[in-house]
C-alpha positions as CSV (number, residue, x, y, z in Angstrom):
1,X,-87.1,97.5,-222.7
2,X,-86.3,98.6,-219.3
3,X,-87.5,102.4,-219.0
4,X,-85.6,105.1,-217.1
5,X,-87.1,106.8,-214.4
6,X,-86.5,109.9,-212.1
7,X,-87.1,110.4,-208.4
8,X,-87.7,113.9,-207.3
9,X,-86.6,115.1,-203.8
10,X,-89.2,116.7,-201.4
11,X,-88.9,120.7,-201.4
12,X,-87.6,121.6,-197.8
13,X,-87.5,125.3,-198.0
14,X,-91.1,126.1,-196.7
15,X,-90.8,128.2,-193.8
16,X,-92.8,129.4,-190.6
17,X,-94.4,132.0,-192.8
18,X,-96.4,129.3,-194.6
19,X,-97.4,127.4,-191.6
20,X,-100.9,128.5,-191.2
21,X,-101.6,127.8,-194.9
22,X,-100.0,124.5,-194.4
23,X,-102.3,123.6,-191.5
24,X,-105.2,124.4,-193.5
25,X,-104.0,122.5,-196.5
26,X,-103.2,119.4,-194.4
27,X,-106.9,119.3,-193.3
28,X,-107.9,119.8,-197.0
29,X,-105.9,117.0,-198.2
30,X,-107.2,114.5,-195.7
31,X,-110.7,115.3,-196.9
32,X,-110.0,116.1,-200.6
33,X,-111.2,113.9,-203.3
34,X,-110.5,115.6,-206.8
35,X,-113.7,116.4,-208.9
36,X,-114.6,118.5,-211.9
37,X,-116.0,121.3,-210.0
38,X,-113.4,122.3,-207.6
39,X,-109.9,120.9,-208.8
40,X,-109.6,123.1,-212.0
41,X,-108.0,126.2,-209.7
42,X,-105.2,124.1,-208.4
43,X,-101.8,124.2,-210.3
44,X,-100.3,121.4,-208.2
45,X,-99.1,118.3,-209.9
46,X,-99.5,114.8,-208.7
47,X,-96.5,112.7,-209.3
48,X,-97.4,108.9,-209.7
49,X,-94.7,106.3,-209.8
50,X,-95.9,103.2,-211.9
51,X,-94.0,99.9,-212.4
52,X,-95.2,97.3,-214.8
53,X,-94.0,94.5,-217.1
54,X,-91.9,95.5,-220.0
55,X,-94.0,96.1,-223.3
56,X,-97.2,95.8,-221.1
57,X,-98.9,98.9,-222.3
58,X,-99.8,100.5,-225.5
59,X,-96.8,102.9,-226.3
60,X,-99.0,104.3,-229.7
61,X,-97.2,105.3,-233.0
62,X,-99.5,103.1,-234.6
63,X,-99.4,102.9,-238.7
64,X,-102.7,104.4,-240.4
65,X,-103.5,100.8,-241.8
66,X,-103.7,99.5,-238.3
67,X,-107.1,101.3,-237.5
68,X,-109.5,99.1,-235.9
69,X,-113.1,100.0,-237.2
70,X,-115.9,98.9,-234.9
71,X,-119.5,99.6,-235.2
72,X,-119.3,102.0,-232.0
73,X,-115.7,103.2,-232.4
74,X,-112.7,103.8,-234.6
75,X,-109.6,103.0,-232.4
76,X,-106.0,103.7,-233.0
77,X,-103.1,104.3,-230.8
78,X,-101.6,107.7,-231.8
79,X,-100.0,108.6,-228.5
80,X,-98.8,106.3,-225.6
81,X,-101.5,105.6,-223.0
82,X,-99.6,107.1,-220.5
83,X,-99.6,110.4,-222.0
84,X,-103.2,110.0,-223.0
85,X,-103.9,109.3,-219.3
86,X,-102.2,112.5,-218.2
87,X,-104.5,114.6,-220.7
88,X,-107.6,112.7,-219.6
89,X,-106.9,113.0,-216.0
90,X,-106.5,116.7,-216.4
91,X,-109.7,117.1,-218.7
92,X,-111.7,114.9,-216.3
93,X,-110.5,116.3,-212.7
94,X,-108.8,119.6,-213.7
95,X,-105.5,118.4,-212.1
96,X,-102.2,117.7,-213.4
97,X,-100.6,114.2,-212.9
98,X,-97.0,113.5,-214.0
99,X,-96.7,109.7,-214.4
100,X,-93.1,108.2,-213.9
101,X,-93.3,105.0,-215.8
102,X,-90.8,102.1,-215.1
103,X,-90.7,98.4,-215.8
104,X,-89.7,94.8,-214.2
105,X,-88.9,91.5,-216.0
106,X,-90.2,89.2,-213.4
107,X,-92.0,89.2,-210.2
108,X,-89.1,88.2,-208.2
109,X,-87.3,91.3,-209.8
110,X,-90.1,93.5,-208.7
111,X,-90.0,92.2,-205.1
112,X,-86.2,92.6,-205.0
113,X,-86.6,96.3,-206.2
114,X,-89.1,96.8,-203.5
115,X,-87.1,95.1,-200.7
116,X,-83.8,97.4,-201.7
117,X,-85.9,100.6,-201.2
118,X,-87.2,101.4,-204.7
119,X,-90.6,103.2,-204.0
120,X,-93.6,103.0,-206.3
121,X,-97.1,103.9,-206.0
122,X,-99.0,101.3,-208.4
123,X,-97.4,98.1,-209.4
124,X,-98.8,95.0,-211.5
125,X,-97.4,91.9,-210.2
126,X,-98.9,88.4,-211.0
127,X,-101.3,86.7,-208.4
128,X,-98.9,84.9,-206.4
129,X,-96.7,88.0,-206.0
130,X,-99.8,90.3,-205.0
131,X,-100.8,87.5,-202.5
132,X,-97.3,87.8,-201.0
133,X,-97.4,91.5,-200.7
134,X,-100.8,91.1,-199.3
135,X,-99.6,88.8,-196.6
136,X,-96.8,91.2,-195.7
137,X,-99.1,94.2,-195.1
138,X,-97.5,96.2,-197.9
139,X,-100.6,97.1,-199.9
140,X,-103.3,99.7,-199.6
141,X,-106.9,98.6,-200.2
142,X,-108.9,100.2,-203.0
143,X,-111.4,102.9,-201.7
144,X,-115.1,102.2,-201.6
145,X,-115.5,104.9,-204.2
146,X,-113.6,102.7,-206.7
147,X,-116.2,100.2,-206.6
148,X,-119.2,102.5,-206.9
149,X,-120.7,101.7,-210.4
150,X,-122.9,104.8,-210.4
151,X,-119.8,106.9,-210.9
152,X,-119.2,107.6,-214.7
153,X,-115.4,107.3,-214.5
154,X,-115.2,103.9,-212.8
155,X,-114.8,102.0,-215.9
156,X,-113.1,99.0,-214.0
157,X,-116.1,98.4,-211.6
158,X,-118.8,98.8,-214.4
159,X,-116.7,96.9,-217.0
160,X,-114.7,94.0,-215.6
161,X,-115.7,90.2,-216.7
162,X,-118.1,88.5,-214.3
163,X,-115.8,85.5,-214.7
164,X,-112.8,87.6,-213.5
165,X,-114.9,89.6,-211.1
166,X,-115.9,86.3,-209.4
167,X,-112.3,84.9,-209.2
168,X,-111.1,88.1,-207.5
169,X,-114.1,87.9,-204.8
170,X,-114.0,84.3,-204.2
171,X,-110.2,83.7,-203.8
172,X,-108.5,85.0,-200.8
173,X,-105.2,85.1,-198.8
174,X,-105.1,85.1,-194.8
175,X,-109.1,85.9,-194.8
176,X,-108.4,88.8,-197.3
177,X,-110.1,88.7,-200.6
178,X,-108.1,89.7,-203.7
179,X,-110.5,92.3,-204.9
180,X,-109.9,94.6,-201.9
181,X,-106.4,95.0,-202.9
182,X,-105.9,94.0,-206.5
183,X,-107.7,95.1,-209.6
184,X,-107.2,93.0,-212.7
185,X,-105.4,93.9,-215.8
186,X,-104.5,90.7,-217.9
187,X,-105.1,87.0,-217.6
188,X,-104.5,83.8,-219.3
189,X,-103.7,80.2,-219.0
190,X,-100.5,78.2,-219.7
191,X,-99.9,75.4,-222.2
192,X,-97.7,74.6,-225.2
193,X,-97.0,76.7,-228.2
194,X,-96.2,74.4,-231.0
195,X,-95.7,73.8,-234.7
196,X,-98.5,71.7,-236.1
197,X,-96.5,70.8,-239.2
198,X,-94.0,68.9,-236.9
199,X,-95.8,68.1,-233.5
200,X,-99.3,66.9,-233.4
201,X,-102.1,68.2,-231.0
202,X,-102.4,64.8,-229.1
203,X,-98.8,65.1,-228.3
204,X,-98.9,68.4,-226.6
205,X,-102.1,67.6,-224.8
206,X,-100.2,66.2,-222.0
207,X,-97.5,67.8,-219.7
208,X,-95.5,64.5,-220.1
209,X,-94.6,66.0,-223.5
210,X,-91.6,67.7,-221.8
211,X,-90.0,64.4,-221.6
212,X,-90.8,63.0,-225.0
213,X,-87.5,61.8,-226.5
214,X,-88.7,62.0,-229.9
215,X,-88.2,65.8,-229.7
216,X,-85.1,65.8,-227.9
217,X,-83.3,69.4,-227.6
218,X,-86.6,70.7,-229.7
219,X,-88.5,71.9,-226.4
220,X,-87.9,74.8,-224.4
221,X,-89.6,75.1,-221.0
222,X,-90.0,78.0,-218.4
223,X,-86.9,79.0,-216.3
224,X,-88.9,79.3,-212.9
225,X,-90.2,77.3,-210.4
226,X,-93.7,77.9,-210.2
227,X,-94.5,77.4,-214.0
228,X,-92.2,74.3,-214.3
229,X,-93.5,72.7,-211.0
230,X,-97.1,73.0,-212.1
231,X,-96.4,71.4,-215.4
232,X,-94.4,68.5,-213.5
233,X,-97.4,68.1,-211.0
234,X,-99.5,67.7,-213.9
235,X,-97.4,65.2,-215.6
236,X,-96.7,62.8,-212.4
237,X,-100.5,62.8,-211.7
238,X,-101.7,62.7,-215.4
239,X,-103.4,59.2,-214.9
240,X,-105.4,60.5,-211.8
241,X,-106.5,64.0,-213.5
242,X,-107.7,62.4,-216.5
243,X,-109.5,59.7,-215.3
244,X,-113.3,59.6,-215.8
245,X,-113.9,59.2,-212.1
246,X,-111.8,62.2,-211.2
247,X,-113.0,64.4,-214.0
248,X,-116.8,63.4,-213.5
249,X,-116.5,64.0,-209.8
250,X,-119.3,66.3,-208.2
251,X,-116.2,68.3,-206.3
252,X,-113.9,68.0,-209.4
253,X,-112.7,71.8,-209.3
254,X,-112.1,71.7,-205.7
255,X,-109.9,68.3,-206.2
256,X,-108.2,69.7,-209.1
257,X,-107.2,72.9,-207.2
258,X,-106.0,70.6,-204.3
259,X,-103.9,68.2,-206.5
260,X,-102.2,71.1,-208.5
261,X,-101.2,72.7,-205.2
262,X,-99.9,69.5,-203.4
263,X,-96.7,70.6,-201.7
264,X,-96.1,67.3,-200.1
265,X,-92.4,66.0,-199.6
266,X,-93.6,62.9,-202.0
267,X,-95.0,65.1,-204.8
268,X,-91.7,67.6,-204.8
269,X,-89.6,64.4,-205.1
270,X,-91.4,63.3,-208.0
271,X,-91.4,66.7,-209.5
272,X,-87.8,67.0,-209.0
273,X,-87.1,63.6,-210.9
274,X,-89.7,64.5,-213.6
275,X,-87.8,67.9,-214.1
276,X,-84.5,66.7,-214.1
277,X,-85.5,64.0,-216.9
278,X,-86.9,67.1,-218.7
279,X,-84.1,69.2,-218.3
280,X,-82.0,66.4,-220.0
281,X,-84.5,66.4,-222.7
282,X,-85.4,70.1,-223.7
283,X,-83.3,72.4,-225.8
284,X,-83.3,75.0,-222.8
285,X,-85.0,76.5,-219.9
286,X,-85.9,80.1,-220.9
287,X,-87.9,83.0,-219.6
288,X,-88.4,85.3,-222.8
289,X,-86.5,83.6,-225.7
290,X,-89.0,80.9,-226.3
291,X,-91.1,83.0,-228.5
292,X,-88.1,84.0,-230.8
293,X,-86.9,80.5,-231.0
294,X,-90.3,79.1,-232.0
295,X,-90.7,82.1,-234.7
296,X,-87.3,81.2,-236.3
297,X,-88.1,77.4,-235.8
298,X,-85.1,76.8,-233.6
299,X,-87.6,74.7,-231.6
300,X,-91.0,73.0,-232.3
301,X,-92.5,73.4,-228.9
302,X,-92.5,75.8,-226.2
303,X,-94.1,75.8,-222.8
304,X,-95.8,79.3,-222.9
305,X,-98.3,82.0,-221.4
306,X,-101.1,82.3,-223.6
307,X,-100.5,86.0,-224.1
308,X,-97.1,85.4,-225.3
309,X,-98.1,82.4,-227.4
310,X,-100.4,85.0,-229.1
311,X,-97.6,87.4,-229.9
312,X,-95.5,84.6,-231.1
313,X,-98.3,83.4,-233.5
314,X,-98.6,87.0,-235.0
315,X,-95.1,87.2,-235.6
316,X,-94.5,83.9,-237.1
317,X,-97.5,84.5,-239.2
318,X,-95.8,87.4,-241.1
319,X,-93.4,84.9,-242.4
320,X,-96.0,82.5,-243.4
321,X,-95.4,80.1,-240.4
322,X,-98.5,79.2,-238.6
323,X,-98.0,78.0,-234.9
324,X,-100.9,76.7,-232.6
325,X,-101.4,76.7,-228.8
326,X,-102.9,73.8,-226.7
327,X,-103.6,73.8,-223.0
328,X,-102.7,70.3,-221.7
329,X,-105.7,68.1,-220.6
330,X,-104.4,67.3,-217.2
331,X,-104.8,71.1,-216.1
332,X,-103.8,74.8,-217.0
333,X,-102.5,77.4,-214.9
334,X,-105.0,80.1,-214.7
335,X,-103.1,83.3,-213.8
336,X,-103.8,87.1,-213.3
337,X,-101.7,90.3,-213.4
338,X,-103.3,93.0,-211.4
339,X,-102.9,96.6,-210.2
340,X,-102.1,97.1,-206.6
341,X,-101.3,100.2,-204.6
342,X,-98.3,100.3,-202.3
343,X,-98.2,101.7,-198.9
344,X,-94.5,102.8,-199.0
345,X,-95.8,104.8,-202.0
346,X,-99.2,105.7,-201.6
347,X,-99.3,106.1,-197.7
348,X,-102.2,108.1,-196.6
349,X,-101.9,110.5,-199.6
350,X,-105.6,110.9,-200.9
351,X,-104.7,112.8,-204.1
352,X,-102.0,110.2,-204.9
353,X,-104.6,107.1,-204.3
354,X,-107.0,109.1,-206.5
355,X,-104.5,109.3,-209.4
356,X,-103.7,105.8,-208.9
357,X,-107.3,104.3,-209.1
358,X,-108.1,106.7,-211.9
359,X,-105.0,105.4,-213.9
360,X,-106.6,101.7,-213.5
361,X,-110.2,103.0,-214.7
362,X,-108.4,104.9,-217.5
363,X,-106.8,101.4,-218.8
364,X,-110.2,99.7,-218.1
365,X,-112.0,102.0,-220.7
366,X,-113.2,99.4,-223.5
367,X,-111.2,101.1,-226.2
368,X,-108.1,101.3,-224.1
369,X,-108.4,97.6,-223.2
370,X,-108.7,97.1,-227.0
371,X,-105.4,99.0,-227.7
372,X,-103.5,97.0,-225.1
373,X,-104.8,93.7,-226.4
374,X,-103.9,94.6,-229.9
375,X,-100.4,95.9,-228.8
376,X,-99.3,93.2,-226.6
377,X,-101.5,90.0,-227.2
378,X,-102.6,89.6,-223.8
379,X,-106.1,89.3,-222.6
380,X,-107.6,92.3,-220.8
381,X,-109.8,91.4,-217.9
382,X,-112.4,93.9,-219.1
383,X,-115.4,92.5,-221.0
384,X,-116.9,96.1,-221.1
385,X,-120.2,96.1,-219.4
386,X,-122.9,97.6,-221.4
387,X,-120.3,98.6,-224.0
388,X,-120.1,96.3,-227.2
389,X,-116.5,97.2,-228.0
390,X,-114.9,94.0,-226.8
391,X,-117.0,91.7,-228.2
392,X,-116.9,93.6,-231.5
393,X,-113.3,93.6,-231.3
394,X,-113.1,89.9,-231.1
395,X,-115.3,89.8,-234.0
396,X,-113.1,92.3,-236.0
397,X,-110.0,90.1,-235.0
398,X,-111.2,86.4,-235.3
399,X,-114.8,86.4,-236.9
400,X,-115.2,84.3,-240.0
401,X,-115.8,86.0,-243.6
402,X,-119.3,85.7,-245.0
403,X,-118.4,83.4,-247.6
404,X,-116.2,81.3,-245.6
405,X,-116.7,77.6,-245.3
406,X,-114.8,75.8,-242.7
407,X,-116.2,77.7,-239.6
408,X,-117.0,76.7,-236.1
409,X,-119.3,78.4,-233.4
410,X,-117.2,79.6,-230.4
411,X,-119.1,80.5,-227.1
412,X,-117.6,83.0,-224.9
413,X,-120.5,83.5,-222.6
414,X,-118.8,82.6,-219.4
415,X,-116.6,85.6,-219.9
416,X,-119.2,88.4,-220.9
417,X,-122.5,87.4,-218.8
418,X,-123.7,85.5,-215.9
419,X,-126.8,84.6,-217.8
420,X,-126.8,80.8,-218.7
421,X,-127.8,80.0,-221.8
422,X,-127.2,83.4,-223.6
423,X,-126.4,83.3,-227.2
424,X,-125.4,86.8,-227.5
425,X,-121.6,86.1,-227.2
426,X,-121.5,82.9,-229.5
427,X,-119.0,83.6,-232.3
428,X,-118.9,82.3,-235.8
429,X,-115.1,81.8,-236.5
430,X,-112.6,80.0,-238.9
431,X,-112.3,76.5,-237.4
432,X,-108.5,76.9,-237.4
433,X,-108.7,79.7,-235.0
434,X,-109.7,77.3,-232.4
435,X,-106.2,76.1,-231.9
436,X,-104.7,79.7,-232.7
437,X,-104.7,83.2,-231.4
438,X,-108.6,83.0,-230.4
439,X,-108.1,79.9,-228.4
440,X,-105.3,81.3,-226.7
441,X,-106.5,84.8,-226.1
442,X,-109.8,83.9,-225.1
443,X,-109.6,80.2,-223.9
444,X,-112.9,78.1,-224.4
445,X,-115.4,77.5,-221.3
446,X,-113.9,73.6,-221.8
447,X,-110.3,74.9,-221.0
448,X,-111.3,77.0,-218.2
449,X,-113.2,74.2,-216.4
450,X,-109.7,72.3,-216.0
451,X,-107.8,75.5,-215.1
452,X,-106.5,75.9,-211.6
453,X,-104.8,78.8,-209.7
454,X,-101.8,78.1,-207.9
455,X,-101.5,79.5,-204.4
456,X,-99.0,81.6,-203.1
457,X,-96.1,79.4,-201.2
458,X,-95.6,80.0,-197.5
459,X,-92.2,80.4,-196.2
460,X,-91.5,76.8,-195.6
461,X,-93.0,75.6,-199.0
462,X,-91.0,78.5,-200.8
463,X,-87.7,77.2,-199.2
464,X,-88.6,73.7,-200.3
465,X,-89.6,74.9,-203.9
466,X,-86.5,77.0,-204.3
467,X,-83.9,74.0,-203.1
468,X,-85.8,71.6,-205.5
469,X,-85.3,74.4,-208.4
470,X,-81.6,74.5,-207.5
471,X,-81.4,70.8,-207.6
472,X,-83.0,70.7,-211.1
473,X,-81.0,73.9,-212.5
474,X,-77.5,73.2,-210.9
475,X,-74.9,70.7,-211.6
476,X,-75.2,67.8,-209.0
477,X,-71.9,65.6,-208.6
478,X,-74.4,62.8,-207.3
479,X,-75.7,62.5,-210.8
480,X,-72.4,61.5,-212.5
481,X,-72.2,57.7,-212.8
482,X,-69.4,55.8,-211.2
483,X,-68.0,54.8,-214.6
484,X,-67.4,58.7,-215.4
485,X,-65.4,59.1,-212.1
486,X,-63.4,56.1,-213.2
487,X,-62.8,57.3,-216.7
488,X,-61.9,61.0,-215.3
489,X,-59.6,59.3,-213.0
490,X,-57.7,57.4,-215.6
491,X,-57.3,60.6,-218.0
492,X,-55.9,62.5,-215.0
493,X,-53.2,59.8,-213.8
494,X,-52.4,59.5,-217.6
495,X,-51.7,63.2,-218.1
496,X,-49.7,63.1,-214.8
497,X,-47.6,60.2,-215.9
498,X,-46.8,62.0,-219.2
499,X,-46.0,65.2,-217.5
500,X,-43.3,63.3,-215.3
501,X,-41.9,61.2,-218.0
502,X,-41.6,64.8,-220.1
503,X,-39.9,66.3,-217.0
504,X,-37.3,63.6,-216.6
505,X,-36.4,63.6,-220.2
506,X,-35.5,67.3,-219.8
């Protein structure tokens, strides 16, 4: 649901009598970093304009029976995290902050909002969009203080998963590392949400499933060029990507990245042909309706982001319908959503930047990361550092009962630690959870090993990709067979003939 937000005008009635005070205030603002000691005397309010995905933060109002009881904490969402942040910020720094929170539906919608002049301080785009914003010079880098792990309130720096931290440090755009301009929020992979009573795991283990005529008009796929293109590339290169020689090559991950980011004319032509065939086979292209279509049984499989797959599985389970999730064997798209600060909003305002960074840190508290994961179904980038809250939550949500027989051991060490061979994060879980919520929310290391990040398209590639997508989604006269033109012509001539006869009779 889209939130309504207000924009406040700047006060313009400060006159010469305050000029000296303003001069002193300007110098102070340049050097000012709010702290517990000196901020409590200030009555000023910092306005922080935040824009994120719809339903992407805990809005509170949990029922009492939703209490999450963990060894180190009892967690429940009474208020929205936005309201809790404003109170925490005042208690921590002695300064009031007013959060104007609004939402967007797609990355492209966010970009259009920024293009037409909407001004925000902190936004949460996906990796390809924050890369685009980086290349356009629209972002403010995080301060050095934000990464100081000795600061008690720096929950992001102290608690981000080593796996996520490495990804943000190693990936860059135009020589700029992600982590300088983006702090991770949620992450996941793409695959197929499916009904295992109708479709087998083997069938959805390939992106080629989109064109499986046995399930004509029973599949939905994403209505955006990037996700659908990724699946198409996986399908047309399936034989290569799953070959023993390719998978066992020493540079497998580098080669997988290159193949899944192949934007040659030949690949685009093959992808276009595949997606047109898929378009003739699937029930629909969709952005958000796929979850409901799966829950109601309208379709039997849906190309889906893992976080939305978890939500759909939870909802379907309430009606005793048990869905599953599978990342195809060719490759899965590894995606991230991250908090970025905009120059147009933050500018050189140190107080505003401090509030924005504090907002990210507040959401990175392990207990708040749990609240968000429980509420929206997506996976937080936070592993918790020295806190046990996150692994305890996973065990609370997915761990096997003591007397359960059909169990498996699930190793999540890659997410929580850099120590090879650690057994501290091996969970005992019901075997059926490997293909359900657990496997979607925390993909196995095997799935992560065959994951690839899609690069941000440059301008030339973006034009080519968009034109391909237009050809996929729009009606093309060239696709009409000759016999259809002949048949249509006969009908038109027949109608004209009948009209002429009727006119003469009259």
